[in-house]
FIKE-106680 format. One line per field, with one value per residue (C-alpha): residue number from 1; residue in three letters; z, y, x. Coordinates in steps of 0.5 Angstrom, whole numbers. Layout:
n	NUM:... .
res	ALA:... .
up	Z:... .
north	Y:... .
east	X:... .
# end
This chain:
n	1:2:3:4:5:6:7:8:9:10:11:12:13:14:15:16:17:18:19:20:21:22:23:24:25:26:27:28:29:30:31:32:33:34:35:36:37:38:39:40:41:42:43:44:45:46:47:48:49:50:51:52:53:54:55:56:57:58:59:60:61:62:63:64:65:66:67:68:69:70:71:72:73:74:75:76:77:78:79:80:81:82:83:84:85:86:87:88:89:90:91:92:93:94:95:96:97:98:99:100:101:102:103:104:105:106:107:108:109:110:111:112:113:114:115:116:117:118:119:120:121:122:123:124:125:126:127:128:129:130:131:132:133:134:135:136:137:138:139:140:141:142:143:144:145:146:147:148:149:150:151:152:153:154:155:156:157:158:159:160:161:162:163:164:165:166:167:168:169:170:171:172:173:174:175:176:177:178:179:180:181:182:183:184:185:186:187:188:189:190:191:192:193:194:195:196:197:198 .
res	UNK:UNK:UNK:UNK:UNK:UNK:UNK:UNK:UNK:UNK:UNK:UNK:UNK:UNK:UNK:UNK:UNK:UNK:UNK:UNK:UNK:UNK:UNK:UNK:UNK:UNK:UNK:UNK:UNK:UNK:UNK:UNK:UNK:UNK:UNK:UNK:UNK:UNK:UNK:UNK:UNK:UNK:UNK:UNK:UNK:UNK:UNK:UNK:UNK:UNK:UNK:UNK:UNK:UNK:UNK:UNK:UNK:UNK:UNK:UNK:UNK:UNK:UNK:UNK:UNK:UNK:UNK:UNK:UNK:UNK:UNK:UNK:UNK:UNK:UNK:UNK:UNK:UNK:UNK:UNK:UNK:UNK:UNK:UNK:UNK:UNK:UNK:UNK:UNK:UNK:UNK:UNK:UNK:UNK:UNK:UNK:UNK:UNK:UNK:UNK:UNK:UNK:UNK:UNK:UNK:UNK:UNK:UNK:UNK:UNK:UNK:UNK:UNK:UNK:UNK:UNK:UNK:UNK:UNK:UNK:UNK:UNK:UNK:UNK:UNK:UNK:UNK:UNK:UNK:UNK:UNK:UNK:UNK:UNK:UNK:UNK:UNK:UNK:UNK:UNK:UNK:UNK:UNK:UNK:UNK:UNK:UNK:UNK:UNK:UNK:UNK:UNK:UNK:UNK:UNK:UNK:UNK:UNK:UNK:UNK:UNK:UNK:UNK:UNK:UNK:UNK:UNK:UNK:UNK:UNK:UNK:UNK:UNK:UNK:UNK:UNK:UNK:UNK:UNK:UNK:UNK:UNK:UNK:UNK:UNK:UNK:UNK:UNK:UNK:UNK:UNK:UNK:UNK:UNK:UNK:UNK:UNK:UNK .
up	205:209:215:220:227:226:226:232:236:233:233:229:224:225:226:232:235:235:239:232:232:226:227:223:225:230:227:229:230:234:240:242:239:244:244:243:241:238:238:232:234:235:229:231:234:234:235:228:226:225:220:219:211:213:219:215:208:211:215:210:205:209:211:204:202:209:205:198:194:189:188:182:177:170:165:162:155:154:156:152:155:161:158:155:163:166:172:175:179:179:184:179:183:176:180:173:171:170:166:160:162:161:156:162:160:167:171:173:179:186:188:196:199:207:212:217:223:228:233:239:242:247:241:241:237:230:227:222:221:215:214:209:204:204:210:214:218:223:226:229:227:230:226:225:226:219:218:211:207:200:194:188:183:176:178:178:179:184:188:193:193:200:199:201:206:209:209:212:218:220:219:224:228:228:232:236:238:242:245:252:253:248:248:250:248:252:250:252:247:242:236:231:233:229:230:227:223:228 .
north	255:249:250:246:247:242:236:238:233:227:224:221:226:227:234:238:243:245:249:251:255:259:259:262:261:266:272:273:280:280:283:280:274:273:267:260:254:249:254:258:264:264:269:267:262:261:256:253:247:241:236:228:227:220:220:226:224:215:219:223:219:214:219:222:213:214:220:216:220:214:214:211:213:214:216:223:225:231:237:235:228:231:234:228:226:225:227:235:235:233:232:233:230:230:234:236:232:238:242:236:236:243:247:250:250:254:247:245:240:241:236:235:228:227:222:217:217:213:216:219:222:227:231:235:241:243:247:249:252:257:256:255:249:250:249:243:242:238:235:230:226:220:216:218:224:227:230:236:241:239:244:242:247:243:237:231:225:220:216:218:221:217:225:228:222:223:232:232:226:230:237:234:231:237:242:236:236:244:241:245:246:248:254:254:258:265:269:275:274:269:275:271:266:263:265:259:263:263 .
east	183:182:178:182:179:174:178:183:177:178:185:183:184:190:189:193:197:204:209:213:220:225:231:238:245:248:252:259:258:251:251:245:243:236:234:238:235:240:245:241:238:231:227:220:215:209:203:200:196:200:196:199:198:197:191:188:187:185:180:178:176:172:167:167:166:160:158:156:162:166:172:175:182:183:189:187:191:187:183:177:176:174:169:165:165:158:159:157:163:170:177:183:189:192:199:204:200:195:201:200:193:192:198:200:207:209:207:215:216:220:222:223:226:224:228:223:225:221:216:218:212:215:217:212:214:217:223:226:233:235:243:249:248:239:234:232:226:223:216:212:208:203:207:213:219:219:226:226:230:231:228:230:228:226:229:224:228:222:228:230:238:243:247:241:239:246:246:240:242:248:245:239:243:249:243:241:248:245:240:239:233:226:222:216:211:209:202:206:212:207:207:203:198:193:187:181:175:168 .
# end
């Protein structure tokens, strides 16, 4: 597990604490739904670490360059090409290509699609809502608001699908129509709090 706590004090890394809320649809037969947010039943809420990959990866690469690490891109088509390299260490960033490169037939794509909105600094929480037709989630980054909820197993299409953008925007719009305050974290009612290793 990557230890992100050292990066929390440096804004350039884009690593920060955030309140996260998990929800499910209200059941009609529920006598006591408990806490409600966006018209959904809150099933869990906790404080967690969020990493903005746009900031984090750029800062990490800059740190590594300053330490003398060299970056290069090369296409490999066979495992034997790796064993002949003179480098003492390699970082495998081949993604799905690892299946072909290492002969792993268990590797398969899972397609996700995000919709990015303009940044809104006042949004200081994230959520995931499980509901009929899929999952919707939202989390803020410094440069944008990320909307999501696509999980297409075995699908390797790289272009965005307008119908999925529409589903995400419509679904998030319906959720936001019932916004009536944001559940805040109270240490007395938080059951699972992420704790850094010391």
